[in-house]
C-alpha positions in Angstrom: 55.7 14.7 40.8 55.5 12.4 37.6 58.8 11.6 36.4 60.3 10.6 32.9 63.3 8.8 32.7 64.7 7.8 29.4 65.7 9.4 25.8 64.9 6.9 23.0 62.6 5.1 25.4 61.1 6.8 28.3 59.8 5.3 31.4 56.8 7.3 33.0 57.0 6.9 37.0 54.0 7.8 38.8 51.6 9.3 36.9 49.5 10.1 39.8 47.2 13.3 38.8 43.8 12.5 37.7 42.5 16.0 37.0 41.8 16.3 33.3 43.9 19.5 33.2 47.0 17.8 34.7 46.6 14.7 32.3 46.5 17.1 29.3 49.8 18.8 30.5 51.5 15.5 31.1 50.2 14.3 27.6 51.3 17.7 26.0 54.9 16.9 27.5 55.1 13.2 26.6 53.9 14.1 22.9 56.5 16.7 22.6 59.2 14.3 23.4 57.8 11.5 21.2 57.9 14.3 18.3 61.7 14.4 19.0 62.0 10.7 18.5 60.9 9.0 22.0 58.6 6.5 22.9 57.1 5.1 26.2 58.4 1.8 27.3 56.4 1.5 30.6 54.8 3.1 33.4 56.7 2.3 36.6 55.1 2.7 40.0 56.5 3.5 43.2 53.7 2.1 45.2 49.9 2.0 45.3 48.6 5.0 46.6 46.1 7.1 44.7 48.2 10.1 44.3 50.7 7.9 42.5 48.6 6.1 40.5 45.6 8.4 39.5 46.7 8.8 35.7 48.2 5.2 35.1 45.0 4.2 32.7 45.2 7.5 31.1 48.8 6.9 30.0 48.3 3.1 29.4 45.3 4.0 27.0 47.2 7.0 25.5 50.4 5.2 24.6 49.7 1.6 24.8 52.2 1.3 27.6 52.4 -1.6 30.1 52.2 -1.0 33.6 55.1 -2.5 36.0 55.1 -2.5 39.7 56.2 -4.7 42.7 53.9 -7.9 43.4 52.7 -6.3 46.6 51.3 -3.0 44.5 49.8 -5.3 42.2 47.7 -7.0 44.8 46.8 -3.3 46.2 45.5 -1.6 42.9 42.3 -2.1 41.0 43.8 -2.2 37.8 46.0 -4.9 35.9 49.9 -4.9 36.5 51.6 -6.4 33.4 54.9 -7.2 35.1 56.3 -7.6 38.7 59.5 -5.7 39.5 62.0 -7.5 41.6 64.3 -6.0 44.2 67.6 -5.2 42.5 66.1 -5.6 39.2 67.8 -3.7 36.3 65.4 -1.7 34.1 67.3 -0.5 30.9 66.2 1.9 28.1 67.7 2.3 24.8 69.6 5.7 23.9 73.4 6.8 23.7 74.2 6.3 26.0 71.2 4.1 27.4 69.7 4.4 30.8 69.8 1.9 33.6 67.1 2.2 36.6 67.7 -0.3 39.5 64.7 -1.1 41.5 64.8 -1.0 45.3 62.0 -2.7 47.4 61.8 -0.3 50.4 58.7 -1.0 52.0 57.3 0.9 55.1 55.2 3.9 53.7 53.6 1.1 51.5 54.2 -2.9 51.5 55.0 -2.6 47.8 57.1 0.3 47.8 60.0 1.1 45.3 62.5 3.5 44.9 64.6 3.5 41.6 68.2 4.8 41.2 69.4 6.0 37.8 73.0 4.4 37.8 74.6 6.7 35.3 73.3 9.9 37.0 73.3 8.7 40.3 69.8 10.0 40.7 67.6 8.2 43.2 63.9 8.5 42.4 62.6 7.8 46.0 58.7 8.0 45.9 57.4 8.7 49.3 60.5 8.0 51.3 61.1 11.5 51.6 59.2 15.0 51.0 60.3 18.5 50.3 59.4 20.1 52.3 57.8 17.9 55.3 57.6 14.3 56.5 55.7 11.1 55.1 52.8 10.0 56.9 53.3 6.4 58.0 49.8 4.8 58.5 49.2 1.6 59.4 45.6 2.0 58.0 47.3 2.2 54.5 49.8 -0.6 55.1 52.9 1.2 56.8 55.1 -0.2 59.1 57.5 2.2 61.1 60.1 -0.3 61.7 60.5 -1.0 58.2 60.1 2.8 57.1 63.3 3.5 59.3 65.1 0.4 58.0 64.4 1.2 54.1 65.7 5.0 54.9 69.0 3.4 56.4 69.3 1.1 53.2 69.3 4.0 50.9 72.5 5.7 52.6 75.0 3.3 51.1 73.8 4.1 47.7 75.9 7.7 47.8 73.5 9.0 45.3 74.0 12.5 44.0 70.5 13.8 43.5 67.3 12.8 45.1 63.8 13.1 43.5 60.8 12.8 45.9 57.5 12.3 44.6 56.2 15.6 46.4 58.4 18.7 46.2 61.5 19.7 44.3 64.8 17.7 43.8 67.3 17.6 46.7 70.7 17.7 46.2 72.1 16.3 49.4 70.5 13.2 49.4 72.5 11.4 52.3 72.1 14.6 54.5 68.2 14.5 53.8 67.9 10.7 54.2 70.1 10.9 57.6 67.8 14.4 58.9 64.7 12.1 58.0 66.1 9.0 60.2 67.0 11.4 63.1 63.5 13.1 63.0 61.5 9.8 63.2 63.9 8.5 66.0 63.6 11.8 67.7 60.1 11.9 67.7 60.1 8.2 68.9 61.9 9.1 71.6 59.6 12.1 72.5 56.5 9.4 72.3 58.4 7.2 74.9 59.4 10.0 77.5 55.8 11.1 77.1 54.2 7.6 77.7 57.0 6.8 80.7 55.7 10.5 82.1 52.0 9.0 82.4 50.4 10.0 79.0 48.7 6.4 78.6 45.8 7.5 76.1 46.4 8.4 72.6 44.7 11.9 73.0 47.3 12.6 75.8 50.0 11.2 74.0 49.3 13.1 71.0 49.1 16.4 73.1 52.4 15.8 74.6 54.6 14.5 71.6 53.3 16.3 69.1 53.1 19.8 71.0 55.3 21.2 68.3 52.9 20.1 65.4 50.2 22.9 64.0 46.9 21.7 65.0 45.3 20.9 61.2 48.3 18.1 61.3 47.3 16.5 64.4 45.0 14.0 62.2 48.1 12.7 60.4 50.4 12.9 63.4 47.6 10.5 65.1 48.7 7.8 62.4 52.2 8.1 62.8 51.7 7.9 66.4 50.0 4.5 66.2 52.8 3.4 64.1 55.4 4.6 66.6 53.4 2.9 69.3 53.5 -0.8 67.5 57.2 -0.2 66.7 57.8 0.5 70.6 55.7 -2.6 71.4 53.2 0.0 73.5 49.4 -0.6 73.7 47.6 2.4 74.5 43.8 3.0 74.4 42.0 5.3 72.2 
């Protein structure tokens, strides 16, 4: 999802698609809003992964828009970041009434991951903290950290938001229920991994087969990444 926030001034969050048809679809939509009096204030990134940044240069060049992101994201991408966004920073845009996005540093899926809560509507734009449907891959190969990821999910609960907008899938209207379900699922999976290990499954292949026996075969390569992240959190070292 690419998300537009604002009225007189718009923030473009995560223009991820890089296919020409999708870029032109985005441009048509933004151009229609510009015809109604809007302007693009900045591109905001939740994190560095390619499916969130593929259209950044297109939007920058088409609208002369600066690109803002967390400093950890700036260190990971191959294009310039014009401004670093800080944790708890308020990003405002003009309008009647105006819009206020509060940035929240939520590492775990990626070191520079940010969520944004639009304070007037209580809408939480959560990037890759949750997906609808499915779960998010936490891969150490991509900077993931399972301990941080679960802590970041827990940090979003006190916000008491009214709507959750993930980067993948449709909006969700019971944010805290969804967040808690994702936390519970991770802890359930982690306990299953621990039990499988204690039962004598001490290789990656045997652990994967035992702890992810409910997962479809085509999902197992991604599950392997999650398994490694859980093992690190548990302090377990398992040979490949």
